N, C-alpha and C positions, 0 to 999 in steps of 0.2 A: 692581208686585209688591213683596212684602216684601224680596226679595233685591236688587231694584234700589235700594231705599231703605236697604240695609244694616241692615234690621230683621229680627228673628226671624220665621219663618213659624210660624203657629199654626193649630190646627184651624179657628178662625173665618176666617182669611184663605185657607185652602185647601179646607176641607171643609164649607161651610155654604151656606145659602140666599143669604147676602151674597156669598159667593164665586161662586156660580152666576150671580147677577145681574150682578156685576162683569165676569165673563168673557163673559157674553152681550152686555153692552153693548160690550165691546171687539170683539166679532164682528158688531156691528150689530143685535143682537136687543134691542129696547127692551121694557120691560114687566117687567123684573126676572126673578127666578128662576122665577116661575110661568109666564112666557111661554116660557122655555127648556124647562121641563118639558112644556108643552103642545106645543111644536114637536117635542120629542124623541119624545113619544108619537105624534105624527103622522108620524114617520119621517124627519124632517129630519136629514141627516147631520151638519151643523155643530152643531146643538143636541145630538145624541146624543154627539158627541165631547166637548162641554163637560160634559154630564151625567156621562159616564163618567170624565172627569178628576176631577171633584169627588167622585163616588162612590168612586173609587179612593183618594183622599186620606182620606176618611172611614173606609174599610175598613182602611187602614194604621194610622190613629189607633186604631181599635177593637182591632186586632191588638196594638198596643203596650200598650194598657190591659190586655188579656187577659194578656199576659206579665208585666206589672208587678203586677197585683192578683188574678189568677185569679178573676174574677167569675163567678157563675152566670147573671147577667142584665146586659145592656147595654140601657139605655133611650135611644132616640133622640128628642130633642125638637126643637123648632123646626119650621119649615116643611118641611124635608126629611123629617122623621119622618112627615109626613102624606102624602108621595108614595107610601108603601107599598112594595110588593114590588120595583119596579125599584131602589130605593135600599137598602132593608133586605136584599134578597136578595144584593146585591153584598157587603155586610158579612158576611153569614152564610157565603157561599162562601169569602171570604178567611180567615175564622176556621177553617173546616173544613180548608182546604188549608195554611194557614201559621200558624195559631194554636198555642197550647201543646198538645203531644200529650196526648190523653186528656181534655182539658178540654171539657166540653159547655157552651156559652154560648148562652143564648137572647137573641135580638135582637128587641126589640119597639118599636113607636112609643109615645111618651109619652101616657098617658091624658088629660093636660091639653092636648094638642096643641101648637100653636105658642107658647103662653104658658107652657109648663111651666117653663122656666128662670126667668122673671120671678116666677112664683108661688112656686117653690121658694126663690128668693132672699129674697122678702118673708117667707115663713114662717120661714126661718132667722134673718133679722134680728129678727123678733118673738120667736122662741124664745131668742135670746141677749141680749136687752135687759136 
């Protein structure tokens, strides 16, 4: 973990498909984040616990973003955005219960799917050339 390396924890290390795959591997689930999600959807308790840990970290990240920037919309990219309601719903619930009072934030998957971050970075690089 980042803490064990005395490195900062980030959303990528705690709340991403990469995190899901890493934690799954530590628990003996091979096949990356997709396998953890498949097993979670099949009702496997270990996979559900891993998924909930990552979803909680993502929800707290979104909560912090909401308090800092008061967005009307949070777009979730990467593979976890494609998981749909199990993941996005945990973020929505956290924002309703613990987000900024009176702020309505929509949480949606990225229209460009798992490649949204890469496509956005390439577009930004081209636009700022």
